C-alpha positions as CSV (number, residue, x, y, z in Angstrom):
1,M,0.0,0.0,0.0
2,R,2.8,2.5,0.9
3,S,4.6,1.6,-2.2
4,A,1.5,2.3,-4.4
5,K,0.9,5.6,-2.6
6,A,4.6,6.6,-3.0
7,Q,4.4,5.7,-6.7
8,L,1.3,7.8,-7.2
9,E,2.8,10.8,-5.4
10,S,5.9,10.4,-7.6
11,E,3.8,10.2,-10.7
12,A,1.8,13.3,-9.6
13,T,5.1,15.2,-9.0
14,S,6.4,14.1,-12.4
15,R,3.2,15.2,-14.0
16,R,3.4,18.7,-12.4
17,V,7.1,19.2,-13.4
18,L,6.2,18.1,-17.0
19,E,3.2,20.4,-17.2
20,R,5.3,23.3,-15.9
21,R,8.1,22.6,-18.5
22,N,5.5,22.3,-21.2
23,S,4.0,25.7,-20.2
24,E,7.5,27.2,-20.2
25,L,8.3,25.7,-23.7
26,L,5.0,27.0,-25.0
27,G,5.9,30.5,-23.8
28,E,9.3,30.3,-25.5
29,V,7.8,29.1,-28.7
30,D,5.2,31.9,-28.7
31,S,7.9,34.4,-28.0
32,Q,10.0,33.0,-30.9
33,R,6.9,33.1,-33.2
34,K,6.4,36.7,-32.4
35,G,10.0,37.5,-33.0
36,L,10.0,35.8,-36.3
37,A,6.7,37.5,-37.3
38,D,8.3,40.9,-36.5
39,A,11.4,40.2,-38.4
40,L,9.3,39.0,-41.4
41,A,7.3,42.2,-41.4
42,E,10.5,44.3,-41.1
43,A,12.1,42.4,-44.0
44,T,8.9,42.8,-46.1
45,D,9.0,46.6,-45.4
46,Q,12.7,46.8,-46.3
47,T,12.0,44.9,-49.6
48,K,9.2,47.2,-50.6
49,T,11.4,50.2,-49.8
50,A,14.3,48.8,-51.8
51,E,12.1,48.1,-54.7
52,R,10.6,51.6,-54.6
53,L,14.2,53.1,-54.6
54,R,15.3,50.9,-57.5
55,Q,12.4,52.2,-59.5
56,E,13.2,55.7,-58.6
57,L,16.8,55.2,-59.6
58,A,15.8,53.7,-62.9
59,Q,13.5,56.7,-63.5
60,V,16.3,59.2,-62.6
61,R,18.8,57.5,-64.9
62,S,16.2,57.5,-67.7
63,E,15.5,61.2,-67.3
64,F,19.3,61.9,-67.1
65,E,19.9,60.0,-70.3
66,D,17.0,62.0,-72.0
67,V,18.7,65.3,-70.8
68,K,22.1,64.2,-72.0
């Protein structure tokens, strides 16, 4: 009887430890997901800006050639 009770208590403790660790890992994953989403948004904005500047440069070069 004592052995069964001790085993149940051990299993309950193990379950609590695993649940806590699972919660910690979920928090870390969520934090990483948010960081990646922010990085992707920033990269997308920078790509749009770079493309707009490339178009501007091409237009300025074209106008320069016309003036030349």
